[in-house]
N, C-alpha and C positions, 0 to 999 in steps of 0.2 A: 504493500500500500504506500509506504514512504517513497519507494523508488518510482511508483507511478506519479505521485504528486510532483516529484522532482522533474520527471519527464514532461509533464504538462506545463510546469513552470518554464522549463527550458524552451519548449515549443512556443509558448507565449512570448518569451523574450526574442526568439528567432523571428516570429511574425512581426513584432514591433520593429526589430532591426531592419527587416526587409522594407517595411512600409515607411521607414524614416529616411531611406536613402536619397529621395529627391531633395531633401533639405540639408543633408550632411555630406553628400558625395557628388561626383560629377556624373555626366550622362552615361559614361561607360559602366560605372558601378550600378547605376539604375538598370541598365540593360541586363547586367549579370543577375541582379536581384530578380528581375522579371523572369529570366530563364530558370532560376532556382525555384521560384514558385510554380512555374509552368511544368517543369519536369517532376517536381514533387507531386503535383496533381496527376500527372500521367502515371507515375509509379504507383500511387495510391489506387488509381483506377485498375491497373493491371493486377494488383494484389488481390482483388476480389476473386477473380477467376483463376489466376495463376498461383497466388499465395495461399488463400484460404481453401480453394477447391482442388488445387494441384493440377489444373488443366493447362497444357502448354499453348496458350492462345497467342496467335500472331495477328489478331483482328484489330489491334489498337490502331494500326495504320489506316485501316478501312474506316474506323469511327472518326478519326481526326480528319481524314480527307473528305468524308461525307459531310461532316460538320462545316469544314472550310468552304466547300462549294455551296452548301445550303445557305449558310450565312451570307456569303458573297453575293449570290444571286438575289437573295431577298433585299440586301442593302442596295444593290444596283437598280432595283425596281422602286426604291424610295423608302424602304423600311428604316426606322430609327435603329441605329446599330445595336444597342442592348436588346431590343425586341427581336432583331434578326438572330442574335446569338442564342436567345432563349428558344426561339422557334427551331433553330438548328439542333438544339439538345433534344427537343421533342421528336424531331424527325429521326434522329439517331436512336432514340428509345424504341420507336416503332420498328425501325429497321432491325435492331438487335433482337427485339421480341419475335419478329417474324422469322428471321434467319436462324435465330437460336434454337427454335423448335426443331429445325432440321439438322443443323450442324452438331448440336449437342448429343445427338444419338450416336455420334462417333466417339471413339476413345483413343487415348495415346497419340501415336504419330499420325493416325488417320485424322484425328481432330486437328492436329497441328497443320497438316497439309490442307485440310478443308478451310481453315482460317486464313492461311496464306492465299488460297484461291479467292477468298472474298476481296482481299486487297487488290489482286491482279484483275479481277472482273470489274471492280469499280474503277480502277485506273484506266482500263481499256475502254470502259463506257465513257469516261470523261474525255478521253482522247478522241473517241469516234464521234461524239455528239457535239460537233464543233459549232452548230447553230446556237446551242444553249450555253455551252461551257467554254467556248473558244478553242476547243481541241488541244492539240499539242502546243499551240502558241501560247496557251495560258489565258488567264482572265484578269483584267485590271479591276481593282476594287475601289470604290469611292473613298477618297482620302478624308479623314476626319478633320474638321476645322479646329483651330485653336493654337497651332504652332507646335514645334517639336517638344518643348518642355511639358506642355499640357498633355499632349498625346502620350508621352512617356509615362506620366503619372496615371493616366486613364488605364493603360494596359498593364502597368504594374499592379494597380489595385484590382483590376479585373482578374488577373491570374492569381493574386492572393485570395480573392473571394472564392474562386473555383477550387483552389487548394483547400480552403477552410471547409467548403461544402463536402469535398471528398473525404477530408479528415473526419468530420462529424459523422458522415455515413459509415466510415470505417469503425469508429468507436461504437456506434449503434450495432453494427453487424457483429463485432467482436463480442459484445455482451448479450446478444440475442440468440434465439433458437436457430436462426439462420446461420450464424457463425459456427455454432456447435454442429449443425447438420453438414455444413461445408467441410469442416475438419473431419467429420466421419467419412464423407465422400472421398476426401484425400487419402485417408488411411486405407479404406476398403469399400469401394462403391457398392459391390454386391452385398456385403454384410450390412451396410447402412440401409440398403433397400429392404433387406429381410427384417431389420429392426423397426421398420415403419417410417423411415425418413423418406419424404417425398422428393426423391433424387432429382427428377427432371425439373420440378418446380424450383428447387433450390439452385440448381445449376443455371437455370434460365434467369433467375433473379441476379445471380452473380455476374452473368454475362451482360445483362442490361446495365448493371452498376458499373461494369468495366467500360461501358460505352458512353453513358450519358455525359459524364464530365469531359471525356475526350471530345465529344461533339462540341461542347462549349469552348474548349481550348482551340480546336480547329477553326471555329468561326471567329473567335477573337484574334487569333494569330493571323488569319487572312486579312482582317481589317488593319492589323498592326503593320504588316509588310506591304499592304495595298496591291498585292499581286500573288496569284496562285497558278500552279501548273500541275498536271496529273503526276508527273514524276516526283515532284517535291511534296505534294499533299498526301499521296498514297504511298507511304514509305515503310518498307519492312524494317529499315534501320531504326526507326523510332521505336518499334515494338521490341527489337533486340535491346535497345538502350533501356527501355522500361524494365524488361526482365532482368537485365544485369543489375540495375539499381536496386530492385527488390531483393535479389539474391545477395547482393553486396551488403545490404542493411539487415536483412532477416525476413525471409518469406513467411507470410501468414501472421505477421505481427502488426501492431498498430503503428509503431514508430519506425520500424525497419525501412519502409519505403522513403521516409523523410531523411533518415540518416544516409541511406544509400544514394539517394538522388543528390544530396548536398555534396557528398564526397566525390561522386562521379563528375558533376558539373565543375567543381573546383579543380579536380585533377585534369579534366579535359581542357579547361581554360589555361591552366598553368603549363601543361605540356604543349598546347597549341602555340603559346607565346614564346616558348623556348625552342621548340623543334617544329618549325612550320612545315617543312617538307616531309617529316616522318612522324608527325604527331599521331596519326591514326594507328599506325603499327605499334608505336610505343604505348599509347593508351590501351590498346587491346592486350598487349603483353602484361601491363600493370594490372589490369582488371582480372585477367585469367589467373595471375599469381595470387591476387587477393582472394578470389573465390576458391582457388585450389587449397590455400593454406587456412582459409576461414570458411569452411563449407556451410556453417550455420549462420553466417553473417556477422557483421561487426557488432550489432546490438547485443546478441547473446553472449559474446565474449565480454562486452562491457558490463552486462548485468551479473555475469558469473563472478566478477571481482567484488 
């Protein structure tokens, strides 16, 4: 209980520190703070299906891309940006619910391949439907008024808000029957089903939760950069990063995705600034070594002390 209170206090301090950057740091630090909040939300989202349920989902890229295009298209028709972001989240929820009923019948590597196929199908659709999405040339998004400083604050606080929503959902799931049921599914899905756990229902809820916040992130990010393309929006690499962050911090825990995402983003930025030409290879090696020597994540090592 004491450790939990300390963890919540540290998280509150972390949120305040991120939110304070526009007044105490330059625009570069504000951008890093925005990425920290964004990737924390993505990692928390993946943790529902990949951490709690233990399903190797690669659908994160599909959710982010669908949210990006949904929000961008609505904005370009005159929707107020926050309303477009909220609508994009609803669209992703409907998509996850419909697709989840089919894809969640698969298990293991079959599910992983199926989730990769979702990303590729949506990416191909965005590339082909040029009349609506701009095709391979991409789509320009209406630029928000107010100037760079104001826009930087808007997207920082937007990403922090989505991160907080994902965190609150994680806490609720962790303490609820849903969290217990998902952990049973992770341990032994057949045994959980025999014990009365509504396996498909619980998996579907986890899949939807893994998508809804990513939809908002994709929509907000599209507005932030004011341009999207199929290759950038529907990215398998984003899903890989999310999984690495969760495993790095501690899968199936409340604070693991937060710790893992912060460590990953800071490492990525430091290595990128020092080794521009080889940063991806060096970062990959560092991450592999960390996960290899800390298979249960940084968080569990920390608590064990």
